[in-house]
KEBABA-272871 format. One line per 5 residues: number of its first residue (from 1); their letters; for each residue x, y, z of N, C-alpha, C. Coordinates in steps of 0.2 Angstrom, whole numbers, plus 5000, padded with zeros to 4 digits. Layout:
<sites>
NUM) a) X/Y/Z/X/Y/Z/X/Y/Z | ... $
</sites>
This chain:
<sites>
1) mskie) 4878/5135/4964/4881/5129/4967/4883/5125/4961 | 4889/5122/4961/4890/5118/4956/4888/5110/4956 | 4886/5107/4952/4885/5101/4952/4890/5096/4955 | 4888/5091/4960/4893/5087/4962/4893/5081/4957 | 4899/5078/4955/4900/5073/4950/4902/5067/4954 $
6) kakpn) 4899/5061/4952/4900/5056/4955/4907/5053/4953 | 4910/5048/4957/4916/5045/4956/4914/5041/4950 | 4920/5041/4946/4919/5037/4939/4922/5030/4940 | 4920/5026/4935/4922/5019/4937/4931/5019/4936 | 4934/5015/4939/4941/5016/4938/4943/5008/4934 $
11) evgve) 4950/5008/4933/4953/5002/4930/4950/4996/4933 | 4949/4995/4940/4949/4989/4944/4940/4986/4942 | 4937/4991/4940/4930/4989/4939/4924/4991/4945 | 4925/4996/4948/4922/4997/4954/4920/5005/4953 | 4914/5006/4954/4910/5013/4955/4907/5014/4961 $
16) fsgsa) 4909/5021/4964/4906/5022/4970/4901/5027/4970 | 4897/5027/4975/4893/5033/4975/4891/5032/4983 | 4888/5038/4985/4884/5038/4992/4890/5040/4997 | 4888/5039/5003/4894/5041/5009/4891/5037/5014 | 4895/5038/5021/4893/5035/5026/4886/5036/5030 $
21) etghe) 4884/5043/5028/4878/5045/5031/4873/5042/5028 | 4873/5041/5021/4868/5040/5016/4868/5032/5014 | 4874/5029/5016/4875/5022/5013/4880/5022/5007 | 4885/5018/5006/4889/5018/5000/4885/5013/4996 | 4885/5015/4990/4883/5012/4984/4890/5009/4980 $
26) vklkt) 4890/5003/4978/4895/5000/4975/4893/4997/4969 | 4894/5000/4963/4892/4995/4956/4899/4991/4954 | 4899/4985/4953/4904/4981/4950/4904/4980/4943 | 4909/4982/4938/4907/4980/4932/4907/4973/4931 | 4910/4969/4935/4909/4961/4934/4906/4959/4941 $
31) kdalq) 4903/4953/4942/4901/4950/4948/4907/4949/4953 | 4913/4947/4951/4917/4945/4954/4924/4951/4956 | 4922/4957/4953/4928/4963/4953/4930/4962/4960 | 4927/4962/4965/4930/4964/4972/4935/4958/4973 | 4932/4951/4971/4936/4945/4972/4944/4946/4969 $
36) kifgt) 4943/4948/4963/4949/4949/4959/4954/4954/4963 | 4950/4960/4965/4955/4964/4967/4958/4963/4975 | 4955/4959/4979/4958/4955/4984/4961/4949/4984 | 4961/4946/4978/4964/4939/4977/4961/4934/4980 | 4955/4933/4980/4951/4928/4985/4945/4925/4980 $
41) sdefl) 4943/4919/4980/4938/4916/4978/4932/4917/4982 | 4933/4919/4989/4927/4920/4993/4925/4927/4993 | 4918/4928/4991/4914/4934/4990/4913/4937/4997 | 4912/4933/5002/4910/4936/5008/4917/4939/5011 | 4923/4935/5010/4929/4939/5013/4931/4945/5008 $
46) aealf) 4929/4946/5002/4931/4951/4997/4927/4957/5000 | 4920/4956/5001/4916/4962/5003/4919/4964/5011 | 4920/4959/5015/4922/4961/5023/4929/4966/5022 | 4934/4963/5017/4940/4967/5016/4938/4974/5013 | 4934/4974/5008/4931/4981/5006/4929/4985/5010 $
51) nqclk) 4923/4982/5016/4922/4986/5021/4928/4989/5024 | 4932/4985/5026/4939/4987/5031/4942/4992/5027 | 4942/4993/5021/4946/4998/5016/4942/5006/5018 | 4935/5004/5019/4931/5011/5020/4932/5014/5027 | 4932/5009/5032/4933/5011/5040/4937/5016/5041 $
56) plrac) 4944/5016/5039/4948/5020/5041/4948/5028/5037 | 4943/5028/5033/4942/5035/5029/4938/5039/5033 | 4939/5046/5033/4935/5051/5036/4929/5053/5031 | 4923/5055/5035/4918/5055/5029/4919/5059/5024 | 4924/5065/5025/4925/5069/5018/4929/5065/5013 $
61) easdk) 4933/5059/5015/4937/5055/5010/4932/5049/5007 | 4926/5048/5009/4923/5043/5006/4915/5045/5005 | 4915/5051/5001/4908/5053/5000/4908/5056/4992 | 4901/5056/4989/4900/5061/4984/4901/5068/4985 | 4900/5070/4992/4900/5077/4993/4906/5080/4992 $
66) ypand) 4912/5077/4992/4918/5079/4992/4923/5075/4988 | 4921/5076/4981/4924/5071/4975/4932/5072/4974 | 4934/5078/4977/4941/5079/4976/4945/5075/4981 | 4942/5074/4987/4944/5071/4994/4943/5063/4993 | 4939/5061/4988/4937/5054/4988/4942/5049/4988 $
71) erafm) 4943/5045/4992/4948/5040/4993/4947/5033/4991 | 4940/5031/4990/4938/5025/4989/4941/5021/4983 | 4941/5024/4978/4944/5021/4972/4952/5021/4972 | 4954/5024/4976/4962/5024/4977/4963/5019/4981 | 4959/5017/4986/4961/5012/4991/4960/5005/4987 $
76) mtivn) 4955/5004/4983/4954/4998/4979/4960/4997/4973 | 4962/5002/4970/4967/5003/4966/4974/5000/4968 | 4975/5003/4975/4981/5001/4977/4981/4994/4979 | 4976/4991/4982/4975/4984/4984/4976/4980/4977 | 4973/4982/4973/4974/4979/4967/4981/4979/4964 $
81) dlapr) 4984/4984/4964/4991/4984/4962/4995/4980/4965 | 4993/4979/4973/4999/4975/4976/4997/4967/4975 | 4991/4966/4971/4990/4959/4969/4991/4954/4975 | 4986/4955/4980/4988/4949/4985/4986/4943/4983 | 4990/4938/4987/4990/4931/4984/4988/4926/4990 $
86) daver) 4987/4929/4996/4985/4924/5001/4983/4929/5007 | 4981/4926/5012/4977/4930/5018/4982/4935/5021 | 4988/4934/5021/4993/4939/5024/4993/4944/5020 | 4994/4943/5013/4995/4948/5008/4988/4953/5008 | 4983/4949/5009/4977/4953/5009/4976/4958/5014 $
91) mlavq) 4978/4956/5019/4978/4960/5025/4982/4966/5025 | 4988/4964/5024/4993/4969/5023/4992/4974/5017 | 4990/4972/5012/4987/4977/5007/4982/4982/5009 | 4977/4980/5013/4973/4985/5016/4975/4989/5022 | 4981/4987/5026/4983/4990/5030/4988/4996/5026 $
96) maath) 4992/4994/5021/4996/4998/5018/4993/5004/5014 | 4987/5002/5011/4982/5007/5008/4980/5013/5013 | 4978/5010/5019/4975/5014/5024/4981/5018/5027 | 4986/5015/5028/4992/5018/5031/4995/5024/5026 | 4994/5023/5020/4997/5028/5015/4992/5035/5015 $
101) vatir) 4985/5032/5016/4981/5038/5016/4981/5042/5022 | 4983/5038/5028/4983/5042/5035/4990/5047/5033 | 4996/5043/5031/5001/5048/5030/5000/5054/5026 | 4997/5054/5021/4995/5059/5016/4990/5064/5021 | 4986/5062/5024/4982/5066/5028/4986/5069/5034 $
106) sarwl) 4991/5066/5037/4995/5069/5042/5000/5074/5039 | 5002/5073/5032/5006/5078/5029/5002/5083/5028 | 4997/5084/5026/4991/5090/5024/4991/5094/5031 | 4990/5090/5038/4989/5093/5044/4996/5097/5045 | 5001/5094/5044/5008/5096/5046/5009/5104/5041 $
111) anadt) 5007/5103/5035/5008/5108/5030/5003/5114/5032 | 4999/5112/5037/4993/5118/5038/4994/5120/5046 | 5000/5116/5050/5001/5118/5056/5003/5125/5057 | 5000/5128/5063/5002/5136/5064/5006/5137/5070 | 5007/5133/5074/5010/5133/5081/5016/5128/5081 $
116) ipqvq) 5021/5129/5084/5026/5125/5086/5023/5117/5089 | 5019/5118/5094/5017/5111/5096/5013/5108/5091 | 5009/5111/5087/5006/5108/5081/5010/5104/5076 | 5016/5108/5075/5020/5106/5070/5025/5100/5073 | 5025/5100/5079/5029/5094/5082/5025/5088/5082 $
121) ahytg) 5018/5089/5084/5013/5084/5086/5013/5080/5078 | 5011/5085/5073/5010/5082/5066/5016/5079/5063 | 5022/5081/5064/5028/5078/5062/5029/5072/5065 | 5028/5072/5072/5029/5065/5074/5024/5059/5072 | 5018/5061/5071/5013/5056/5069/5015/5055/5061 $
126) ynkla) 5017/5060/5057/5019/5059/5051/5025/5053/5049 | 5029/5055/5054/5035/5051/5054/5033/5044/5057 | 5030/5043/5061/5028/5036/5063/5024/5033/5057 | 5020/5036/5054/5015/5033/5049/5020/5031/5043 | 5025/5035/5041/5029/5034/5036/5033/5029/5037 $
131) rtfaa) 5036/5027/5044/5040/5022/5045/5036/5015/5046 | 5030/5016/5047/5026/5010/5048/5024/5008/5041 | 5023/5012/5036/5022/5010/5029/5029/5007/5026 | 5034/5009/5028/5041/5006/5027/5042/4999/5029 | 5039/4998/5035/5039/4992/5039/5034/4987/5036 $
136) qaeal) 5028/4990/5034/5024/4985/5030/5026/4983/5023 | 5030/4988/5020/5032/4985/5013/5038/4980/5014 | 5041/4981/5019/5046/4976/5020/5043/4969/5023 | 5038/4970/5026/5035/4964/5029/5031/4960/5022 | 5028/4963/5018/5027/4961/5012/5032/4958/5007 $
141) rkhrt) 5038/4962/5007/5042/4959/5003/5046/4952/5006 | 5046/4953/5012/5050/4946/5016/5044/4941/5015 | 5038/4941/5016/5033/4937/5015/5033/4933/5009 | 5034/4938/5004/5033/4935/4997/5040/4931/4994 | 5046/4934/4997/5051/4931/4995/5055/4925/5001 $
146) ggeqk) 5050/4924/5005/5052/4919/5010/5059/4923/5015 | 5059/4929/5015/5064/4931/5019/5071/4933/5015 | 5072/4929/5009/5078/4929/5006/5079/4937/5002 | 5086/4938/5002/5088/4944/4998/5091/4942/4992 | 5089/4945/4986/5093/4943/4981/5098/4949/4979 $
151) vtvqh) 5103/4948/4977/5107/4954/4974/5110/4952/4967 | 5109/4956/4962/5110/4955/4955/5116/4959/4953 | 5121/4957/4951/5127/4962/4949/5125/4963/4941 | 5125/4968/4939/5124/4970/4931/5129/4971/4927 | 5136/4973/4931/5141/4975/4926/5147/4974/4930 $
156) vnvsn) 5153/4970/4928/5159/4968/4931/5165/4970/4927 | 5170/4974/4930/5175/4975/4926/5181/4971/4929 | 5185/4968/4924/5191/4964/4926/5196/4967/4922 | 5201/4969/4926/5207/4971/4923/5211/4966/4921 | 5217/4968/4917/5222/4964/4914/5225/4959/4920 $
161) ggqai) 5224/4953/4919/5228/4948/4926/5223/4947/4930 | 5218/4949/4930/5212/4948/4936/5209/4943/4934 | 5204/4941/4938/5200/4935/4937/5193/4936/4940 | 5188/4935/4937/5181/4936/4939/5178/4929/4941 | 5174/4929/4947/5171/4922/4949/5163/4923/4947 $
166) vgnvq) 5161/4918/4944/5154/4918/4943/5150/4912/4947 | 5146/4914/4951/5143/4909/4956/5142/4912/4962 | 5140/4908/4967/5140/4908/4975/5148/4909/4978 | 5147/4913/4981/5155/4915/4985/5152/4916/4992 | 5156/4911/4996/5154/4912/5003/5161/4913/5007 $
171) aggrg) 5161/4918/5011/5166/4919/5016/5167/4913/5021 | 5173/4913/5023/5175/4907/5028/5182/4903/5025 | 5184/4898/5027/5189/4894/5026/5195/4896/5030 | 5201/4895/5028/5206/4896/5032/5207/4904/5032 | 5209/4906/5038/5212/4913/5038/5220/4913/5038 $
176) knet) 5223/4920/5040/5230/4920/5040/5234/4915/5045 | 5230/4915/5051/5234/4913/5057/5231/4905/5057 | 5228/4903/5053/5225/4895/5053/5231/4891/5049 | 5232/4884/5051/5236/4880/5048/5232/4874/5045 $
</sites>
C-alpha cells in the first residue's frame, strides 16, 4: 500500500489535511490568508465562505485519502484568482468555483456513461452546468463594469480619399426621407 501524501501548500497560503469524516484541518501561512482570498476584512465571513466552498465537494474530492481528486486547494485558488471585491463578487466566486467542479464532475460521468439514457442525462446536466458557469461569468463581468461594454479597435485602414473618425459615433439624425 502506498503512502498517502498530504495536500501541499499552494500559492494562496492554505494547506489542507483531513476529510469530512475526520474533520478538515486548515493551516494558514498567514493569519489573514482566508480574508485575503475572499477579499474581506471580516474573519468570520472568510471562514463561512471557506466552509461554503467545501460543502459542494464530494467526500472523495475533499480528503487526504484521495489526493488526486482533492479539490480544496483548487477552490481556494479560483476564488483568489477571481479577486472578489465585494459581497456579490465573493458569493459569485464561490458559486463559480463550485459550478466549475460540478461541470468537470459531470463531464467525467458523461465520459463513463454506458447507455443512451445515461449519456442523455449526463449530457443534459453537463450542458446546464456549462451554461450556468457562462451566465455566472457574465454576471460577474456586468457587476464589475456596471453593465457597460467596451469595444476597442486595434487597427483601422483608410484608403486614399477616405476619412477616419476618432471618437464616439452615434447612429441617428436625419434619414433619407426626413427634411
